[in-house]
Every structure is written in structure tokens, then in C-alpha cells.
N, CA, C, O and the ligand as a Tripos MOL2 file, in Angstrom:
@<TRIPOS>MOLECULE
protein
  253   251    64     0     0
PROTEIN
NO_CHARGES

@<TRIPOS>ATOM
      1 N           0.5000  -18.8360   40.8170 N.3       1 MET1
      2 CA          1.1090  -18.8580   39.4600 C.3       1 MET1
      3 C           0.5100  -17.7480   38.6440 C.2       1 MET1
      4 O          -0.7090  -17.7400   38.4780 O.2       1 MET1
      5 N           1.3300  -16.7280   38.0760 N.am      2 GLY2
      6 CA          0.6570  -15.6280   37.3790 C.3       2 GLY2
      7 C           0.4320  -16.2890   35.8870 C.2       2 GLY2
      8 O           0.9450  -17.3230   35.4580 O.2       2 GLY2
      9 N          -0.3930  -15.4860   35.2820 N.am      3 ARG3
     10 CA         -0.7450  -15.9540   33.8740 C.3       3 ARG3
     11 C           0.0990  -15.0640   32.9350 C.2       3 ARG3
     12 O          -0.2500  -13.9050   32.7120 O.2       3 ARG3
     13 N           1.1740  -15.5850   32.4000 N.am      4 THR4
     14 CA          2.0610  -14.7540   31.6300 C.3       4 THR4
     15 C           1.7000  -14.9750   30.2090 C.2       4 THR4
     16 O           1.7930  -16.1060   29.7320 O.2       4 THR4
     17 N           1.3160  -14.0190   29.5400 N.am      5 GLN5
     18 CA          1.0170  -14.1080   28.1170 C.3       5 GLN5
     19 C           2.2870  -14.3370   27.3340 C.2       5 GLN5
     20 O           3.0910  -13.4110   27.2310 O.2       5 GLN5
     21 N           2.5040  -15.4250   26.8150 N.am      6 ARG6
     22 CA          3.8520  -15.7460   26.0340 C.3       6 ARG6
     23 C           3.4510  -15.6720   24.6360 C.2       6 ARG6
     24 O           2.3900  -16.1800   24.2730 O.2       6 ARG6
     25 N           4.2630  -15.0480   23.7960 N.am      7 ILE7
     26 CA          4.1380  -15.0890   22.3600 C.3       7 ILE7
     27 C           4.5710  -16.3950   21.9200 C.2       7 ILE7
     28 O           5.7290  -16.7180   22.1870 O.2       7 ILE7
     29 N           3.7840  -17.2470   21.2520 N.am      8 ARG8
     30 CA          3.9430  -18.4260   20.7760 C.3       8 ARG8
     31 C           4.7410  -18.4580   19.4250 C.2       8 ARG8
     32 O           4.1710  -18.7310   18.3680 O.2       8 ARG8
     33 N           5.9990  -18.1860   19.4930 N.am      9 THR9
     34 CA          6.9300  -18.3160   18.2990 C.3       9 THR9
     35 C           8.1300  -19.1020   18.6980 C.2       9 THR9
     36 O           8.5870  -19.1560   19.8400 O.2       9 THR9
     37 N           8.5990  -19.7090   17.6390 N.am     10 LYS10
     38 CA          9.9500  -20.4970   17.9010 C.3      10 LYS10
     39 C          10.8970  -19.8020   16.9080 C.2      10 LYS10
     40 O          10.5170  -19.1920   15.9090 O.2      10 LYS10
     41 N          12.1720  -19.9640   17.2960 N.am     11 ALA11
     42 CA         13.1450  -19.4860   16.2780 C.3      11 ALA11
     43 C          13.7980  -20.7750   15.4240 C.2      11 ALA11
     44 O          14.1170  -21.8670   15.8950 O.2      11 ALA11
     45 N          13.8870  -20.3950   14.2360 N.am     12 CYS12
     46 CA         14.5380  -21.3390   13.2430 C.3      12 CYS12
     47 C          15.9290  -21.8580   13.8320 C.2      12 CYS12
     48 O          16.7660  -21.0380   14.2090 O.2      12 CYS12
     49 N          16.1360  -23.0650   13.8980 N.am     13 ASP13
     50 CA         17.5770  -23.5810   14.4990 C.3      13 ASP13
     51 C          18.5930  -23.3340   13.3270 C.2      13 ASP13
     52 O          19.7690  -23.5750   13.6030 O.2      13 ASP13
     53 N          18.3280  -22.9140   12.1300 N.am     14 VAL14
     54 CA         19.3250  -22.8170   11.0700 C.3      14 VAL14
     55 C          19.6230  -21.3590   11.0430 C.2      14 VAL14
     56 O          20.7980  -21.0770   11.2760 O.2      14 VAL14
     57 N          18.8440  -20.4150   10.8180 N.am     15 CYS15
     58 CA         19.0610  -18.9970   10.6050 C.3      15 CYS15
     59 C          18.8300  -18.2140   11.8460 C.2      15 CYS15
     60 O          19.3920  -17.1290   11.9930 O.2      15 CYS15
     61 N          18.0120  -18.7190   12.7750 N.am     16 GLY16
     62 CA         17.8260  -17.9580   14.1030 C.3      16 GLY16
     63 C          16.5610  -17.0390   14.0550 C.2      16 GLY16
     64 O          16.1490  -16.5260   15.0960 O.2      16 GLY16
     65 N          15.8660  -16.8020   12.7120 N.am     17 ASP17
     66 CA         14.7610  -16.0640   12.7440 C.3      17 ASP17
     67 C          13.5590  -16.7330   13.4580 C.2      17 ASP17
     68 O          13.4890  -17.9570   13.5780 O.2      17 ASP17
     69 N          12.7090  -15.9640   13.8800 N.am     18 THR18
     70 CA         11.4080  -16.6750   14.4860 C.3      18 THR18
     71 C          10.4010  -16.6250   13.4940 C.2      18 THR18
     72 O          10.3430  -15.7350   12.6470 O.2      18 THR18
     73 N           9.5190  -17.6750   13.5980 N.am     19 ALA19
     74 CA          8.3770  -17.6760   12.6440 C.3      19 ALA19
     75 C           7.3110  -18.2830   13.2680 C.2      19 ALA19
     76 O           7.5270  -18.9350   14.2890 O.2      19 ALA19
     77 N           6.0880  -18.1690   12.7830 N.am     20 ASP20
     78 CA          4.9580  -18.9510   13.4190 C.3      20 ASP20
     79 C           4.6540  -20.3200   12.8400 C.2      20 ASP20
     80 O           3.8250  -21.0630   13.3660 O.2      20 ASP20
     81 N           5.3080  -20.6310   11.7930 N.am     21 THR21
     82 CA          5.2230  -21.9430   11.2010 C.3      21 THR21
     83 C           6.7170  -22.3830   11.0410 C.2      21 THR21
     84 O           7.5230  -21.6940   10.4150 O.2      21 THR21
     85 N           7.0590  -23.6310   11.6740 N.am     22 LEU22
     86 CA          8.4130  -24.1100   11.5030 C.3      22 LEU22
     87 C           8.2140  -25.6710   11.2050 C.2      22 LEU22
     88 O           7.1820  -26.2750   11.4950 O.2      22 LEU22
     89 N           9.2580  -26.2100   10.6290 N.am     23 PHE23
     90 CA          9.1260  -27.5210   10.0630 C.3      23 PHE23
     91 C          10.2760  -28.3360   10.9250 C.2      23 PHE23
     92 O          11.4540  -27.9880   11.0110 O.2      23 PHE23
     93 N           9.7100  -29.4370   11.5140 N.am     24 ARG24
     94 CA         10.6350  -30.3230   12.1970 C.3      24 ARG24
     95 C          11.2800  -31.2160   11.3130 C.2      24 ARG24
     96 O          10.5620  -31.9530   10.6370 O.2      24 ARG24
     97 N          12.6570  -31.2890   11.1820 N.am     25 ILE25
     98 CA         13.3760  -31.9140   10.1780 C.3      25 ILE25
     99 C          14.7240  -32.4010   10.7360 C.2      25 ILE25
    100 O          15.2890  -31.7830   11.6380 O.2      25 ILE25
    101 N          15.2600  -33.5870   10.1510 N.am     26 GLN26
    102 CA         16.6140  -33.9770   10.2200 C.3      26 GLN26
    103 C          17.3680  -33.5700    8.9890 C.2      26 GLN26
    104 O          16.9130  -33.7810    7.8650 O.2      26 GLN26
    105 N          18.5130  -32.9900    9.2030 N.am     27 HIS27
    106 CA         19.1080  -32.4610    8.0310 C.3      27 HIS27
    107 C          20.6800  -32.8860    7.9020 C.2      27 HIS27
    108 O          21.3980  -32.4640    6.9960 O.2      27 HIS27
    109 N          21.0750  -33.6890    8.8270 N.am     28 ASP28
    110 CA         22.5500  -34.1570    8.7710 C.3      28 ASP28
    111 C          22.5750  -35.5810    9.4040 C.2      28 ASP28
    112 O          21.6490  -36.1820    9.9490 O.2      28 ASP28
    113 N          23.8270  -35.9600    9.2040 N.am     29 ALA29
    114 CA         24.1350  -37.3940    9.5470 C.3      29 ALA29
    115 C          24.1360  -37.6210   11.0580 C.2      29 ALA29
    116 O          24.2550  -38.7720   11.4780 O.2      29 ALA29
    117 N          24.0170  -36.6300   11.8680 N.am     30 THR30
    118 CA         23.8600  -36.8800   13.3560 C.3      30 THR30
    119 C          22.3070  -37.4000   13.6720 C.2      30 THR30
    120 O          22.0290  -38.0180   14.6990 O.2      30 THR30
    121 N          21.5040  -37.1190   12.8190 N.am     31 GLY31
    122 CA         20.1000  -37.4460   12.9950 C.3      31 GLY31
    123 C          19.4020  -36.7210   14.0240 C.2      31 GLY31
    124 O          18.3840  -37.1660   14.5540 O.2      31 GLY31
    125 N          20.0240  -35.4040   14.3760 N.am     32 ALA32
    126 CA         19.3150  -34.4650   15.3330 C.3      32 ALA32
    127 C          18.2690  -33.8820   14.7440 C.2      32 ALA32
    128 O          18.3650  -33.5260   13.5700 O.2      32 ALA32
    129 N          17.0520  -33.6850   15.5010 N.am     33 TRP33
    130 CA         15.8690  -32.9690   15.0350 C.3      33 TRP33
    131 C          16.0390  -31.5290   15.3850 C.2      33 TRP33
    132 O          16.3930  -31.1210   16.4910 O.2      33 TRP33
    133 N          15.7330  -30.7390   14.2620 N.am     34 ILE34
    134 CA         15.8420  -29.2510   14.3380 C.3      34 ILE34
    135 C          14.4350  -28.7250   13.9360 C.2      34 ILE34
    136 O          13.5760  -29.3830   13.3500 O.2      34 ILE34
    137 N          14.3390  -27.4430   14.3420 N.am     35 PHE35
    138 CA         13.1890  -26.6670   13.7270 C.3      35 PHE35
    139 C          13.6580  -25.6530   12.6700 C.2      35 PHE35
    140 O          14.4980  -24.8060   12.9740 O.2      35 PHE35
    141 N          13.1330  -25.7200   11.4340 N.am     36 ALA36
    142 CA         13.5150  -24.9030   10.3840 C.3      36 ALA36
    143 C          12.3790  -24.1660    9.7940 C.2      36 ALA36
    144 O          11.3260  -24.7660    9.5790 O.2      36 ALA36
    145 N          12.5210  -22.7840    9.4870 N.am     37 CYS37
    146 CA         11.6920  -21.9810    8.9590 C.3      37 CYS37
    147 C          11.6080  -22.4780    7.3140 C.2      37 CYS37
    148 O          12.4400  -23.2090    6.7760 O.2      37 CYS37
    149 N          10.5480  -21.9720    6.7390 N.am     38 LYS38
    150 CA         10.2280  -22.4610    5.3530 C.3      38 LYS38
    151 C          11.4260  -22.3440    4.3800 C.2      38 LYS38
    152 O          11.7770  -23.3390    3.7470 O.2      38 LYS38
    153 N          12.0490  -21.1910    4.2460 N.am     39 PRO39
    154 CA         13.2480  -21.1490    3.3340 C.3      39 PRO39
    155 C          14.3340  -22.0900    3.7440 C.2      39 PRO39
    156 O          14.9530  -22.6760    2.8560 O.2      39 PRO39
    157 N          14.6290  -22.2940    5.0070 N.am     40 CYS40
    158 CA         15.6510  -23.2280    5.5450 C.3      40 CYS40
    159 C          15.2420  -24.7350    5.2150 C.2      40 CYS40
    160 O          16.0720  -25.5610    4.8340 O.2      40 CYS40
    161 N          13.8800  -25.0190    5.3960 N.am     41 GLN41
    162 CA         13.4840  -26.2880    5.0710 C.3      41 GLN41
    163 C          13.5460  -26.6890    3.7400 C.2      41 GLN41
    164 O          13.8590  -27.8400    3.4360 O.2      41 GLN41
    165 N          13.2430  -25.7390    2.8360 N.am     42 VAL42
    166 CA         13.3750  -26.0050    1.4120 C.3      42 VAL42
    167 C          14.8740  -26.1820    0.9980 C.2      42 VAL42
    168 O          15.2500  -26.9830    0.1420 O.2      42 VAL42
    169 N          15.7230  -25.2990    1.7430 N.am     43 GLU43
    170 CA         17.1950  -25.3920    1.1930 C.3      43 GLU43
    171 C          17.7300  -26.7240    1.8260 C.2      43 GLU43
    172 O          18.5920  -27.3700    1.2310 O.2      43 GLU43
    173 N          17.1980  -27.1560    3.0870 N.am     44 ALA44
    174 CA         17.7090  -28.4600    3.6540 C.3      44 ALA44
    175 C          17.2690  -29.6670    2.8920 C.2      44 ALA44
    176 O          17.9460  -30.6900    2.7950 O.2      44 ALA44
    177 N          16.1400  -29.4900    2.3800 N.am     45 SER45
    178 CA         15.4560  -30.7860    1.6770 C.3      45 SER45
    179 C          16.1040  -31.0160    0.1270 C.2      45 SER45
    180 O          15.9550  -32.0240   -0.5640 O.2      45 SER45
    181 N          16.8030  -29.8970   -0.1910 N.am     46 THR46
    182 CA         17.1730  -30.1010   -1.5470 C.3      46 THR46
    183 C          18.4860  -30.8030   -1.6760 C.2      46 THR46
    184 O          19.5090  -30.3540   -1.1600 O.2      46 THR46
    185 N          18.4450  -31.9700   -2.4090 N.am     47 ASP47
    186 CA         19.7280  -32.6670   -2.6900 C.3      47 ASP47
    187 C          20.3660  -33.2210   -1.3290 C.2      47 ASP47
    188 O          21.5900  -33.1990   -1.1930 O.2      47 ASP47
    189 N          19.6380  -33.6520   -0.4550 N.am     48 ASN48
    190 CA         20.1290  -33.8390    0.9920 C.3      48 ASN48
    191 C          19.6790  -35.3060    1.4340 C.2      48 ASN48
    192 O          18.5520  -35.5020    1.8860 O.2      48 ASN48
    193 N          20.5490  -36.2500    1.2910 N.am     49 PRO49
    194 CA         20.1380  -37.6400    1.6520 C.3      49 PRO49
    195 C          19.7870  -37.8330    3.1580 C.2      49 PRO49
    196 O          19.1640  -38.8120    3.5690 O.2      49 PRO49
    197 N          20.2450  -36.8020    3.9590 N.am     50 HIS50
    198 CA         19.8640  -36.9390    5.3990 C.3      50 HIS50
    199 C          18.5590  -36.3260    5.8390 C.2      50 HIS50
    200 O          18.0620  -36.4160    6.9610 O.2      50 HIS50
    201 N          18.0430  -35.6440    4.7160 N.am     51 TYR51
    202 CA         16.8190  -34.8310    5.1460 C.3      51 TYR51
    203 C          15.5730  -35.8800    5.4530 C.2      51 TYR51
    204 O          15.3050  -36.8490    4.7420 O.2      51 TYR51
    205 N          14.9260  -35.5260    6.5520 N.am     52 THR52
    206 CA         13.8020  -36.2450    7.0120 C.3      52 THR52
    207 C          12.7060  -35.3090    7.5640 C.2      52 THR52
    208 O          12.9410  -34.5340    8.4920 O.2      52 THR52
    209 N          11.4900  -35.4060    6.9570 N.am     53 TYR53
    210 CA         10.5940  -34.3980    7.5120 C.3      53 TYR53
    211 C           9.8400  -35.0250    8.6240 C.2      53 TYR53
    212 O           9.5500  -36.2180    8.5390 O.2      53 TYR53
    213 N           9.4950  -34.3210    9.6650 N.am     54 GLY54
    214 CA          8.9340  -34.8840   10.9350 C.3      54 GLY54
    215 C           7.6730  -34.1990   11.3960 C.2      54 GLY54
    216 O           7.1540  -34.5220   12.4650 O.2      54 GLY54
    217 N           7.1750  -33.2770   10.6330 N.am     55 GLY55
    218 CA          6.0210  -32.5600   11.1000 C.3      55 GLY55
    219 C           6.0930  -31.0110   11.0390 C.2      55 GLY55
    220 O           7.1480  -30.4200   10.8100 O.2      55 GLY55
    221 N           5.0250  -30.4490   11.2370 N.am     56 THR56
    222 CA          4.9100  -28.9920   11.2330 C.3      56 THR56
    223 C           4.5660  -28.4210   12.6190 C.2      56 THR56
    224 O           3.7280  -28.9540   13.3470 O.2      56 THR56
    225 N           5.2420  -27.3270   12.9450 N.am     57 TRP57
    226 CA          4.9350  -26.6670   14.1320 C.3      57 TRP57
    227 C           4.2270  -25.4420   13.8730 C.2      57 TRP57
    228 O           4.7420  -24.6790   13.0560 O.2      57 TRP57
    229 N           3.0090  -25.0710   14.4810 N.am     58 LYS58
    230 CA          2.2850  -23.8740   14.1860 C.3      58 LYS58
    231 C           1.9850  -23.1370   15.4280 C.2      58 LYS58
    232 O           1.5360  -23.7810   16.3760 O.2      58 LYS58
    233 N           2.1800  -21.8310   15.5460 N.am     59 SER59
    234 CA          1.8940  -21.1010   16.7450 C.3      59 SER59
    235 C           0.4600  -20.8970   16.9770 C.2      59 SER59
    236 O           0.0170  -20.7850   18.1200 O.2      59 SER59
    237 N          -0.3340  -20.8410   15.8540 N.am     60 LYS60
    238 CA         -1.6890  -20.7810   16.0620 C.3      60 LYS60
    239 C          -2.3980  -22.0240   16.3430 C.2      60 LYS60
    240 O          -2.0820  -23.0860   15.8060 O.2      60 LYS60
    241 N          -3.4380  -21.8940   17.2540 N.am     61 LYS61
    242 CA         -4.2260  -23.1650   17.5200 C.3      61 LYS61
    243 C          -5.3250  -23.3420   16.2860 C.2      61 LYS61
    244 O          -5.8520  -22.4310   15.6490 O.2      61 LYS61
    245 N          -5.4970  -24.6030   16.1480 N.am     62 ARG62
    246 CA         -6.4680  -24.7900   15.0100 C.3      62 ARG62
    247 C          -7.9210  -24.6210   15.6380 C.2      62 ARG62
    248 O          -8.2180  -24.8480   16.8110 O.2      62 ARG62
    249 N          -8.7230  -24.2030   14.6820 N.am     63 HIS63
    250 CA        -10.0710  -23.8870   15.0810 C.3      63 HIS63
    251 C         -11.2110  -24.7800   14.2370 C.2      63 HIS63
    252 O         -12.4100  -24.6240   14.4660 O.2      63 HIS63
    253 ZN         15.5540  -20.4880    8.9810 Zn       64 ZN64
@<TRIPOS>BOND
     1     1     2 1
     2     2     3 1
     3     3     4 2
     4     3     5 am
     5     5     6 1
     6     6     7 1
     7     7     8 2
     8     7     9 am
     9     9    10 1
    10    10    11 1
    11    11    12 2
    12    11    13 am
    13    13    14 1
    14    14    15 1
    15    15    16 2
    16    15    17 am
    17    17    18 1
    18    18    19 1
    19    19    20 2
    20    19    21 am
    21    21    22 1
    22    22    23 1
    23    23    24 2
    24    23    25 am
    25    25    26 1
    26    26    27 1
    27    27    28 2
    28    27    29 am
    29    29    30 1
    30    30    31 1
    31    31    32 2
    32    31    33 am
    33    33    34 1
    34    34    35 1
    35    35    36 2
    36    35    37 am
    37    37    38 1
    38    38    39 1
    39    39    40 2
    40    39    41 am
    41    41    42 1
    42    42    43 1
    43    43    44 2
    44    43    45 am
    45    45    46 1
    46    46    47 1
    47    47    48 2
    48    47    49 am
    49    49    50 1
    50    50    51 1
    51    51    52 2
    52    51    53 am
    53    53    54 1
    54    54    55 1
    55    55    56 2
    56    55    57 am
    57    57    58 1
    58    58    59 1
    59    59    60 2
    60    59    61 am
    61    61    62 1
    62    62    63 1
    63    63    64 2
    64    63    65 am
    65    65    66 1
    66    66    67 1
    67    67    68 2
    68    67    69 am
    69    69    70 1
    70    70    71 1
    71    71    72 2
    72    71    73 am
    73    73    74 1
    74    74    75 1
    75    75    76 2
    76    75    77 am
    77    77    78 1
    78    78    79 1
    79    79    80 2
    80    79    81 am
    81    81    82 1
    82    82    83 1
    83    83    84 2
    84    83    85 am
    85    85    86 1
    86    86    87 1
    87    87    88 2
    88    87    89 am
    89    89    90 1
    90    90    91 1
    91    91    92 2
    92    91    93 am
    93    93    94 1
    94    94    95 1
    95    95    96 2
    96    95    97 am
    97    97    98 1
    98    98    99 1
    99    99   100 2
   100    99   101 am
   101   101   102 1
   102   102   103 1
   103   103   104 2
   104   103   105 am
   105   105   106 1
   106   106   107 1
   107   107   108 2
   108   107   109 am
   109   109   110 1
   110   110   111 1
   111   111   112 2
   112   111   113 am
   113   113   114 1
   114   114   115 1
   115   115   116 2
   116   115   117 am
   117   117   118 1
   118   118   119 1
   119   119   120 2
   120   119   121 am
   121   121   122 1
   122   122   123 1
   123   123   124 2
   124   123   125 am
   125   125   126 1
   126   126   127 1
   127   127   128 2
   128   127   129 am
   129   129   130 1
   130   130   131 1
   131   131   132 2
   132   131   133 am
   133   133   134 1
   134   134   135 1
   135   135   136 2
   136   135   137 am
   137   137   138 1
   138   138   139 1
   139   139   140 2
   140   139   141 am
   141   141   142 1
   142   142   143 1
   143   143   144 2
   144   143   145 am
   145   145   146 1
   146   146   147 1
   147   147   148 2
   148   147   149 am
   149   149   150 1
   150   150   151 1
   151   151   152 2
   152   151   153 am
   153   153   154 1
   154   154   155 1
   155   155   156 2
   156   155   157 am
   157   157   158 1
   158   158   159 1
   159   159   160 2
   160   159   161 am
   161   161   162 1
   162   162   163 1
   163   163   164 2
   164   163   165 am
   165   165   166 1
   166   166   167 1
   167   167   168 2
   168   167   169 am
   169   169   170 1
   170   170   171 1
   171   171   172 2
   172   171   173 am
   173   173   174 1
   174   174   175 1
   175   175   176 2
   176   175   177 am
   177   177   178 1
   178   178   179 1
   179   179   180 2
   180   179   181 am
   181   181   182 1
   182   182   183 1
   183   183   184 2
   184   183   185 am
   185   185   186 1
   186   186   187 1
   187   187   188 2
   188   187   189 am
   189   189   190 1
   190   190   191 1
   191   191   192 2
   192   191   193 am
   193   193   194 1
   194   194   195 1
   195   195   196 2
   196   195   197 am
   197   197   198 1
   198   198   199 1
   199   199   200 2
   200   199   201 am
   201   201   202 1
   202   202   203 1
   203   203   204 2
   204   203   205 am
   205   205   206 1
   206   206   207 1
   207   207   208 2
   208   207   209 am
   209   209   210 1
   210   210   211 1
   211   211   212 2
   212   211   213 am
   213   213   214 1
   214   214   215 1
   215   215   216 2
   216   215   217 am
   217   217   218 1
   218   218   219 1
   219   219   220 2
   220   219   221 am
   221   221   222 1
   222   222   223 1
   223   223   224 2
   224   223   225 am
   225   225   226 1
   226   226   227 1
   227   227   228 2
   228   227   229 am
   229   229   230 1
   230   230   231 1
   231   231   232 2
   232   231   233 am
   233   233   234 1
   234   234   235 1
   235   235   236 2
   236   235   237 am
   237   237   238 1
   238   238   239 1
   239   239   240 2
   240   239   241 am
   241   241   242 1
   242   242   243 1
   243   243   244 2
   244   243   245 am
   245   245   246 1
   246   246   247 1
   247   247   248 2
   248   247   249 am
   249   249   250 1
   250   250   251 1
   251   251   252 2
@<TRIPOS>SUBSTRUCTURE
     1 MET1         2 RESIDUE 1 A MET
     2 GLY2         6 RESIDUE 1 A GLY
     3 ARG3        10 RESIDUE 1 A ARG
     4 THR4        14 RESIDUE 1 A THR
     5 GLN5        18 RESIDUE 1 A GLN
     6 ARG6        22 RESIDUE 1 A ARG
     7 ILE7        26 RESIDUE 1 A ILE
     8 ARG8        30 RESIDUE 1 A ARG
     9 THR9        34 RESIDUE 1 A THR
    10 LYS10       38 RESIDUE 1 A LYS
    11 ALA11       42 RESIDUE 1 A ALA
    12 CYS12       46 RESIDUE 1 A CYS
    13 ASP13       50 RESIDUE 1 A ASP
    14 VAL14       54 RESIDUE 1 A VAL
    15 CYS15       58 RESIDUE 1 A CYS
    16 GLY16       62 RESIDUE 1 A GLY
    17 ASP17       66 RESIDUE 1 A ASP
    18 THR18       70 RESIDUE 1 A THR
    19 ALA19       74 RESIDUE 1 A ALA
    20 ASP20       78 RESIDUE 1 A ASP
    21 THR21       82 RESIDUE 1 A THR
    22 LEU22       86 RESIDUE 1 A LEU
    23 PHE23       90 RESIDUE 1 A PHE
    24 ARG24       94 RESIDUE 1 A ARG
    25 ILE25       98 RESIDUE 1 A ILE
    26 GLN26      102 RESIDUE 1 A GLN
    27 HIS27      106 RESIDUE 1 A HIS
    28 ASP28      110 RESIDUE 1 A ASP
    29 ALA29      114 RESIDUE 1 A ALA
    30 THR30      118 RESIDUE 1 A THR
    31 GLY31      122 RESIDUE 1 A GLY
    32 ALA32      126 RESIDUE 1 A ALA
    33 TRP33      130 RESIDUE 1 A TRP
    34 ILE34      134 RESIDUE 1 A ILE
    35 PHE35      138 RESIDUE 1 A PHE
    36 ALA36      142 RESIDUE 1 A ALA
    37 CYS37      146 RESIDUE 1 A CYS
    38 LYS38      150 RESIDUE 1 A LYS
    39 PRO39      154 RESIDUE 1 A PRO
    40 CYS40      158 RESIDUE 1 A CYS
    41 GLN41      162 RESIDUE 1 A GLN
    42 VAL42      166 RESIDUE 1 A VAL
    43 GLU43      170 RESIDUE 1 A GLU
    44 ALA44      174 RESIDUE 1 A ALA
    45 SER45      178 RESIDUE 1 A SER
    46 THR46      182 RESIDUE 1 A THR
    47 ASP47      186 RESIDUE 1 A ASP
    48 ASN48      190 RESIDUE 1 A ASN
    49 PRO49      194 RESIDUE 1 A PRO
    50 HIS50      198 RESIDUE 1 A HIS
    51 TYR51      202 RESIDUE 1 A TYR
    52 THR52      206 RESIDUE 1 A THR
    53 TYR53      210 RESIDUE 1 A TYR
    54 GLY54      214 RESIDUE 1 A GLY
    55 GLY55      218 RESIDUE 1 A GLY
    56 THR56      222 RESIDUE 1 A THR
    57 TRP57      226 RESIDUE 1 A TRP
    58 LYS58      230 RESIDUE 1 A LYS
    59 SER59      234 RESIDUE 1 A SER
    60 LYS60      238 RESIDUE 1 A LYS
    61 LYS61      242 RESIDUE 1 A LYS
    62 ARG62      246 RESIDUE 1 A ARG
    63 HIS63      250 RESIDUE 1 A HIS
    64 ZN64       253 GROUP 0 **** ****
């Protein structure tokens, strides 16, 4: 197995932009968990009865 250097970023499930910090949230009646970037997380949390916050994903390891 080769050691492939992968860039640890994820794409926002709402807008598709990649970010190194994403928020794991539920934002609709299906209860599906998605990853959202900060602007989308703020928008999803505003006036949304389905919004649930489930944690933060960061690309950088903690030191
Ligand atoms: Zn987004």
C-alpha cells in the first residue's frame, strides 16, 4: 500500500464548497445528517425547527 497524501478537506453538502471546518447538522424533516460550512450552518440554524447540531469536523489535528 502506498502512502498517498490526501488533503483532508470535505465539501459542504449545501453549497458544495470545500472547507477545513464543517458542521454536522440536521436541517430538514428527513433527519439526514449533512456537513455544512459556516455560512450554510448559520443559515440552516436560523428559524429552522428541524435544525440539530451534531458536532464540528476539522481537517487539522489537534495538538
Ligand atoms: Zn456551504
